[in-house]
C-alpha positions as CSV (number, residue, x, y, z in Angstrom):
1,I,4.5,-30.1,-9.1
2,E,7.3,-30.5,-6.8
3,N,10.1,-28.2,-5.2
4,L,13.9,-28.7,-5.8
5,E,17.5,-27.5,-5.0
6,G,18.2,-24.0,-5.3
7,Y,14.2,-22.8,-5.6
8,D,13.6,-24.9,-8.6
9,V,10.4,-26.1,-8.9
10,H,9.5,-28.6,-11.7
11,I,6.3,-29.3,-13.3
12,I,4.1,-31.8,-15.6
13,A,1.4,-31.3,-17.1
14,E,-0.1,-32.7,-19.9
15,G,-3.0,-31.7,-21.7
16,R,-3.8,-28.9,-24.9
17,V,-1.9,-26.6,-27.1
18,D,-3.7,-23.7,-26.0
19,D,-4.5,-24.7,-22.6
20,L,-0.3,-25.2,-21.7
21,D,0.0,-21.9,-23.7
22,A,-2.0,-20.3,-21.2
23,F,-0.7,-22.1,-18.1
24,I,2.5,-21.3,-18.7
25,L,1.5,-17.7,-19.1
26,A,0.2,-17.8,-16.0
27,I,3.6,-19.0,-14.2
28,R,5.3,-16.1,-15.9
29,N,2.7,-13.9,-14.3
30,V,2.9,-15.2,-10.5
31,E,3.0,-12.3,-8.0
32,Y,5.0,-11.3,-5.1
33,P,6.5,-13.5,-3.6
34,V,7.5,-15.9,-6.0
35,E,9.7,-15.0,-8.8
36,V,9.8,-16.8,-12.3
37,E,13.9,-15.5,-14.3
38,E,13.5,-19.2,-16.8
39,I,10.9,-21.3,-18.0
40,C,12.1,-24.5,-19.8
41,T,9.7,-26.5,-20.9
42,V,10.0,-30.2,-23.2
43,K,7.0,-30.9,-25.5
44,E,5.9,-34.4,-26.1
45,D,3.3,-36.6,-27.7
46,Y,0.2,-36.8,-25.4
47,K,0.1,-40.3,-23.1
48,G,-2.6,-39.4,-20.9
49,E,-0.7,-40.7,-18.3
50,Y,-1.9,-37.9,-15.5
51,S,-5.2,-38.2,-14.3
52,Y,-5.6,-35.1,-11.9
53,F,-3.1,-32.9,-10.2
54,T,-0.6,-33.7,-7.2
55,V,1.8,-31.5,-5.3
56,I,4.3,-33.2,-4.1
57,R,6.0,-31.3,-1.3
58,G,9.3,-31.3,0.8
59,S,9.4,-32.3,4.6
60,P,7.9,-30.2,6.9
61,E,10.8,-28.9,7.9
62,E,12.2,-27.1,4.7
63,E,7.4,-26.3,4.1
64,L,7.8,-24.7,7.6
65,A,11.0,-22.4,7.2
66,E,9.9,-21.3,3.0
67,R,6.9,-20.5,4.5
68,F,8.5,-18.8,7.5
69,D,10.9,-17.0,4.9
70,T,7.6,-15.7,2.9
71,A,5.9,-13.9,6.5
72,I,8.5,-12.3,6.2
73,A,9.0,-10.8,3.7
74,I,5.9,-9.4,3.8
75,F,6.2,-8.2,6.6
76,S,9.1,-6.4,5.8
77,R,7.0,-4.8,2.2
78,M,4.0,-3.6,5.2
79,E,6.8,-2.5,7.5
80,K,7.9,-0.4,4.3
81,K,5.1,0.5,3.0
82,Q,4.0,1.6,7.2
83,D,7.4,4.1,7.3
84,I,5.6,5.6,4.0
85,S,2.9,6.5,5.5
86,L,4.0,7.7,8.4
87,E,6.5,9.8,6.6
88,K,3.5,11.5,4.1
89,H,1.6,11.6,8.2
90,D,4.4,13.7,9.2
91,T,4.5,16.1,6.2
92,S,0.9,17.0,6.4
93,I,1.4,17.3,10.1
94,S,4.2,19.7,9.4
95,L,2.4,21.6,6.6
96,Q,-0.3,22.6,9.1
97,E,1.5,23.5,11.7
98,E,3.3,26.0,8.6
99,T,-0.6,27.3,7.6
100,I,-1.7,27.9,11.8
101,G,1.3,29.5,11.4
102,L,0.3,31.0,8.3
103,Q,-2.2,32.5,9.6
104,K,-1.8,33.8,13.0
105,E,0.6,36.1,10.8
106,T,-2.7,36.8,8.8
107,L,-4.0,37.5,11.9
108,N,-1.9,40.6,13.1
109,L,-1.7,42.0,9.9
110,Q,-5.4,42.6,9.9
111,K,-5.2,44.0,13.8
112,E,-2.8,46.3,12.4
113,T,-4.9,47.2,9.3
114,L,-7.9,47.9,12.1
115,N,-5.7,51.0,13.9
116,L,-4.5,52.4,10.7
117,Q,-8.0,52.2,9.8
118,K,-8.9,54.8,12.9
119,D,-6.4,57.3,11.2
120,T,-7.5,57.4,7.8
121,I,-11.6,56.6,5.8
122,G,-9.6,56.4,2.9
123,L,-7.0,53.6,3.9
124,Q,-9.8,51.8,5.3
125,K,-11.5,50.5,1.8
126,D,-8.2,49.8,0.9
127,T,-8.0,48.2,4.4
128,I,-11.6,46.4,4.0
129,G,-10.4,45.1,0.5
130,L,-7.0,43.5,1.7
131,Q,-9.6,42.5,4.8
132,K,-11.5,40.6,1.4
133,D,-8.3,38.4,-0.4
134,T,-7.4,37.7,2.9
135,I,-10.5,35.4,4.2
136,S,-10.2,34.6,0.8
137,L,-6.4,32.9,1.7
138,Q,-7.8,31.8,4.3
139,Q,-10.9,29.5,3.3
140,E,-8.2,28.6,0.6
141,T,-5.6,27.4,2.5
142,L,-8.2,25.8,4.6
143,T,-10.2,24.0,1.9
144,E,-6.7,22.8,1.3
145,V,-6.3,21.6,4.7
146,K,-9.0,19.3,4.6
147,G,-8.1,18.1,1.0
148,M,-4.6,17.0,2.0
149,R,-6.5,15.8,5.0
150,S,-9.3,13.7,3.3
151,D,-6.3,11.9,0.9
152,L,-3.7,11.4,4.1
153,D,-7.2,10.1,4.8
154,N,-8.3,7.9,2.6
155,H,-4.3,6.5,2.2
156,L,-4.1,5.0,5.3
157,N,-7.1,3.8,5.4
158,K,-6.7,2.3,2.4
159,E,-2.9,0.6,3.1
160,I,-5.3,-0.6,6.9
161,S,-7.4,-2.3,4.8
162,E,-4.4,-3.7,2.7
163,M,-2.0,-4.7,5.9
164,R,-5.4,-6.5,7.0
165,M,-6.1,-8.5,4.4
166,E,-2.6,-9.4,4.0
167,L,-2.1,-10.4,7.8
168,K,-5.4,-12.4,7.2
169,E,-4.1,-14.4,4.3
170,I,-1.0,-15.2,7.0
171,R,-3.0,-16.1,9.6
172,T,-4.9,-18.5,6.9
173,A,-2.0,-20.0,5.7
174,L,-0.4,-20.2,9.3
175,I,-4.1,-22.6,10.5
176,Q,-3.7,-24.6,7.2
177,Y,-0.6,-26.0,8.1
178,G,-0.8,-25.9,12.1
179,I,1.2,-23.4,13.2
180,M,-1.4,-21.6,14.5
181,N,-4.8,-22.8,15.8
182,A,-8.1,-20.7,15.3
183,V,-8.8,-17.8,17.8
184,K,-12.0,-16.6,16.6
185,S,-11.5,-12.5,16.1
């Protein structure tokens, strides 16, 4: 494997046709930050010239710059995910505030209902029915809020876990290439 100008890569591989086809398919399906636009293959008779895998690297400066570009792209992705997560958190807080406001309104309505109950026994029966409905709605609202909190918590935990994994991979790569010393955590 050798990096060429213009972000092209030159790979020489020998082997069985099925293995080489699987290798080409794996290259096509490689994930971010690599982007495969085109694969050109030249098929020749098997010569048995290559017995091991070698990576031909560029200068340390070029390799370091490439790693920094990759790290910047990963950090940018992480920042976007964090922004989305914060937006969802803000939405959740707004919904909770709205729910609390509705609950306060409901409590005020209950107080008015109690005052009307003192005046009419017939209205008391209707008011009790309304109170049961209100309590049921409050329970549904609380259940919904709890569900939203749980969903948000799960989402945030997943995002944080993914960010930690990506940071660990970056740190490992930086240590591996001597950019950063190993630090016990």
